[in-house]
N, C-alpha and C positions, 0 to 999 in steps of 0.2 A: 355904535354899530349901525351901520345901514340897514333900513328895514326892507325886507323882501316883500316885494307886492306882487298881486296877480289880478288882473282885470276878471271878474268873476260875474259876467252876466251869463248864468248858466242856462242849459236846456236839459231835458230829461234824456236825450241822446248823449251829452257830454257826461251826465251822472253814471249812466251805464259804462261809459268809457272809463270812467276811474275803476271800476270793478274789473276791466279788462287789462290791464297790462301786466293773465289771461292768456276751514272756519278755526277761528282762533281766538278763543279768550286769552286773556293775559294774566298770568299768575305774578305773585310779589316780585319775582325776578325779572320781569319784562319792563321795558321802558313804558310801555302803554298803562301800566299800572300807575305810574306816578301822575298821569293826567287824569285817571279815574274814568277812562273810557274803554269801551271794548275795543279791540283791535280788528284788522280787516284781513281779508286774504288776498286775492288779486288774480289774475288771469281768470278768475271765475266767470267773469261777464263775456265769455266766448260768446261772439255775437256775428251774425251775418251782416249788419251794417258795420260801415267803418267808423270813423270817429274815435276808434278806442285809442288812437294815438294822441288825440288832443287831451290835453290835461286841464284847460280851462278855456272860456271863450264861448262864443256862439257859433255853433255849428249847424248846418243844415242836414237834419237826420237822413232825409231821402238822398240827398246829394251824396252821402257817404258812401252810398253803394256804387257810386261811379268809379271805375277803374282809370279811365283816360286821363292822361296828364295833357295839359295843354288847353289854354281857353279856346272855345269856338270864337274864331274871328279876332282874337286878342294875341298880339305878339309878346314876347317876354318884356321889350321896352315898354309896351302900353300897360302892362301889369305894374312895371316899376314905378311909372308915372302916375298911375292911378293910386298905388300905395302911399307914395310920398305926399300926393294932395290930400288924400283923406287923414293922414297923420296930421298935417299941418291944419287941416280944418277941425280935428278932433281937440287938438292943443289949444287952438284959438277959441272953440266953443262956437264955431259958425254953424249954428243949427240948420239954417235954411239950406246951406250947401250940403250938409250931411244927408239931409232928407231928400233933396232935389238932384242933386248932381251925380249920383252913384246908382248902379244897378245892385240889388241884393237877392240872396236866395230868399225863399218865402219865410223861413223862420227868422233870419237875421232881419229882414224888412219889417216884421212885426215888432221886434225889439226897438227898431230905430224909430219907427212912426209913433209908438207909444211913449218915447222919450226914456225908456228904461236903460237902454244901453248908453245913450250919453250921460245920463246921471251917474251910472255905475263907473264909467270910464273918468269922469271929472273929480269923483269922489278918489278914484286911484291916484290920479294925477296930484292930488294934495300931499301924498306921502312922498313924492320925488322931488319936490322943490321947482325952482324956476327954470325953464328950458335956456338952455345955453346954445346949443346948436343941433339941428338935425343932419345927420350925415347922408350920403348917397346910399339908397337902397340897393340891396343885392338879392339875387334869387336863391332861395333855399331849395332843400331837396323836396320833392313832391311827398305829400303825406296823405294817404288812403284817399287817392282819387283828386286831391286838392292840390292846386299850384300854391306855393308859399313864397311869399316875399318878405324879406326882414328889413325894417327901417330902423337904424341905430339912431336913438334920441339921447343926447349928452345933457342930463338934468342936473341941476346943482347938488341936490342931496345924493341921488342915486341914478346914473345912467342905467337905461334899459333898453332892449330891442322891442319895437311893436312889430308883432308878427301877424300879417295879413294873409289870409286864406282865401283863394278863390276857386269856384267852381264854374268851369265854362264861362270865365269872364266876370261873373257875378261874385260878389263880397260875400263869404260866408261865415266868415269869423275874424275877430280881432283877440290876440292875447299877448302876453308879455313873456320875454325871455331875457336870459342873462346879456348884457351888452356885449357886442361882437360886431367891429366895423367891416369885416368882410368874412366870406366863406372860408373855411377851413380848406386848404388844398393838401389833398392826399394822394398817393401813388402807389400802386401796386410793389411790395417789397421786390428787391431784385431776384431773391430765391424762390419766388413763387411765379406759377404760371396759372391764368384764368382763362376758361373757355366757356363761352355760352353753350349752354345744353338744357334743352326742353324736356320736361318731364311729360309723358303720355300718361293720361288718368281715364276715369271712366267718362262714358258718353262721347268718347273721341275728342275729348278737349286735351288741351296742352297747357303746361305752366311754364313760363320761363325761368331760368336758373342759370346758376354758376357753379362750374366745377373748379375747384382750385386745388392745385397739386405742387408738391415740392419739385423743384428742378433737380436734375441730376440723380434721380433715384428710379429704378426700375420697378420697384415694388414697394408698396406703402399700405398701410391701414387707412380706412376713409370713415368719415362719419356723415350722417344725415342730420341737419338742423331741422328741428320741428317748433314751429311758432307757438307764442302765447297766443291769447284771445284778440279778437279784433281782425282787422283787414290788413294784415303786415305784408310788407314787400320782401324780398329774399334777405335783406339786412337786418329785419326786424327793427327798421328804422323808427325812432320816435324822437321827433325834434331833430337834434343834431346827434343823436346817440345812435351808433350802428353795433350793436353787439355782435350779430352774427358775422358782421364783416370783420370785426376785431378778432374773433375767436378763429375764423378761417384763416386769416394771414398769419395770427401767432401759432396755431397749430402746424400750419404748412412749413414754418421754420423749422419746426422740430419734428419733419418728417412725416405728417399725417395730413392726407388729402381730405376734401370735404366738399360736400354739396349743399347749396342753399337755394331755394326756389320762391317765387312769389306765390303767396297763400291763394287758395282757391277763391276766397271772398274778396280778394284784392283784384283778380282778374276777371271773375264772373258775378261780380256783386249783384248785377240786374236780374241774372238768370235765377241765382240763388234766392233772391227777395221774392220770386215768384213760385218757387218749389215748396209746396207745403209739406213735403216728405222729408225735407233735408234736416239731419242731425249732425250732432257734433262727431259723431265717427266720419259723417261725409266731409265734415270740415276740417278735421286734423287728422284722424287714423288712416283712412284709406289712402291718401296721398303720401304720408310718410311711409306706409307699407311698399307703394310702388317705387318710390325713392330707393329704399334698401334693395329691392330687387333689381333696379336699374344699374346700382353701383356693382352689385355682384357680377354684373356681366361687362364691367369696364377692365380693360387689359390693365395689368399692373396692381389692381386692388387685391389685398390679400385677406383683409377682414374688413366688416363692416359694423359700425356703432351708430346708435342714436343718441343724440344730444338734444334733449327736449327742455325748453324754457317755460315755466310757469303753466299754463294749460298743455303744452306740449308734454310736461314733465307729469303732470296730472294724469293724462291718458296714456302714460308709458306702459301700463299693464296690458291694455288692450293693442297697443302697437307691437309689444313684444311677444304677444301671443301669436299675431298674424304674421309678422316680419321675420321672427326668430333671428334677430341680431346676434354678433359675437359679444355685445355688451350695451350698457345703457348708462347715460349719465342724466340724472334729473336735476335741472337748476331751478331752484325755488319752486318746489312742486307743491300745490295745495293738498291738503290731507283731508279738509272738511266739505261739507256739502254745499251746494251752489246757493241756495236760500240764505243759509246762515252766513256765508261769506258776504253777500251782498249786504245784509242788514248790518254786519258788523263793520263793513267798509264804509258805508253810508255814516254810521255813527261817528267813526273816526273822522271822516272828513268834514262832517258837521261841527265836531269840536274844534277844528282848525279856525272857525270864522264865528267867534262868539257873538257878533252883531250882523247876523244876516239881514238882507233887504227882504221885503216881502215877496219878490219874486223867487230868491234863493229859498225862502221857507217854503213855498209852493212847489218848487222842484223836489226838496227832500220829502215834503208830504207824498209827492206822487211816487216817489222812489219807495218809501216804505210801505205805500199801498200796494205797489208792484210786488213787493216781498210777501206781503199777507196773501196776494193772489197765488203765489207760487206755493206757499203752504197749504192752500186750499184748491189746488189746481184740478183736482178731480171733479170738483162742483161747477167748473166753468163749461160753457158750451165749445163745441170744436172750432167755431169760426171766431172766437175771442182771441185776443192777442195779448202778450204781457210786453210791455215796453217796446212795441212794434214787431215781436218775434211771435212767429207760431209756435202753438202749443207743443206740437212734434219735437220741435227743435228744444224747447225749454224743458220738456219732459225727459229728452235724452240727457240734458245735463243733470237734473234733480236724480234721476235714478242710478247714475255713475257713482260707484263708491271706489275712488282712488285707492285706498288702502287695501280693500279686500281684492280689486282686480290684479294687485301686485304680487298676490301670494304664490303664483305659479312661475315667477321670474326665477329661473335657475341660473341664468348666464350672469356674469359680474355686474354689479349695479353700483354707481358711485351717486351719493347724494349730497348735493351742494347748496349752500344757503347763505345770503347774504344776512348778517347780524343786524343792519340798520334797516331792512326791509319792513316797511309799513304795510306792504299788500299781502305778501305770504310770509308769516312771521316765524321766529323761533319756535313758537307754539307748534307749528306745523312741523317743524324739523324734528321737534321731540317726539310728535306722534310717529313719525317714519321710524325714527331710532327705537321707540318703545317696542314697536311691531317687528322691526327687522334686524336690529343690531346683534341679535344672537345668531344669525344666520352667516356663515362664513364668505358667501359671495357678496355681502352687502358691505359697503364703506360709507363714512359720514364725515364731511368736512364743512365747517363753517367759517366764515371770513369776517372779522371785525372791521367796522367802518365802511361796509359795502351795502348798497341798496337793492332793490328788487332787479334792476339791470346790472347788478354786479359791477357796478362802479361807485365812486366815492359818493356818499350822501348821508345824511342824518334822518333817522327815524321821525322826528319831531318837525321837519320841514316838509314832510308829505310830498306831493308832487312836484315841489319846488326843487327837489333833489335831481330831477330829471332836465333841469334847464342848462343851457350851454354846451360847450365842446367837453366831452369825457370820453375815456377808453378804458375798457376792461385791462385790469392791470395784470402783470406777468404772473403773479401768484395763481391767479385763477386758471390762466392758460396752462402754467406748469403742471398744476394739480390734475387737469384732465390729460394732458399729454403723458404724465408719469401713470396714470391709470391705464391708458391704451397701450403705451409702449412697454410697461412694466410686465 
């Protein structure tokens, strides 16, 4: 069997990212118990910085707050050339070129100058065998303000893509992904019409969005998609995965319209980073409420539902109280507290690498120290931060009780869970069932073989399950459509 590898020159920003794709001990019936490790939640790392879309690599924390796509002074062809040249230098071990011929973000520069990045990369190369050929680079989808270039590398043991992330022309990260020689070409289905539609939110700001409607229908129900944690675009893209786009097109085929929008932290990252009063309600709840209101004003919309993924599901109680939608769909909604979530998630991720480097050990130590800070947050001074976040924001997460907040939801509620989800696990699903299965308005469905993104994956593969081109299967879309249309 070919070994799955991942370049793991980690930073604290990347560690918090794992918590976001944004509590759960495992009992004997769960996969995690076999590893004798505690499991993790997911989406709990809702954070103002982006980087939550990256699953491994080196990423510049401050740069993740940037929304702008497109490098300053760099064309797409320049980025492709730079990426190809860097990859060749990395594979050949040209240290002088790696250090002297490229511009890096500050955090990436530190890793390169210390030699830690090159050492980790060379160690990873040992697992994939001799290089046969480097294929032409191609431009991937922008991720959280970073331009992304994929460089397919055909190695003898395991072909992989090396993914180079750029922030304003500077190299901000190098990760690995599933081998793919060209970008997947997708087009809007024939029976779906999409229209750009901005969402007006507080302080006179707007969020770009997309309204997808089924063709040849004068009236239809509609859904608002609410992101997980991190700085997500309207498709909630993570690498080559686009769950909200998959759901929007699949639901439109079944007569259901939808609205998806770029998250506030994706569009206004800089402004949010300077706002010490920013909370998870500002990040997730308020804009979802505004979107529901906007859809109710659209001609042809008969009912409005909210579909929240991970943190979007976790905050559903607050969203439902303010927006009063006709129904709610909670996909992989965390049921446990924020600090506990992070601690368990870090424990699980740590278990995936039994031989960490000194740098990786330091990152985990920093992560666990941050968890301890959260547990003792009242002892911290107001100007302190935890993992780069203002205490107001962290407190808003720590104080939120997802299960309790859902007590007053009287509209129809559908709770969905992927059984191979290592971030929000079946333990969370059971907590929701234990509390609400007896209520007539609640329904519960879990899907074997699906990950946190509701796509094919395996629990024990961790974030590697998010690599490559995958799509949400029909069974998930059919279940949501049946709930709404039924």
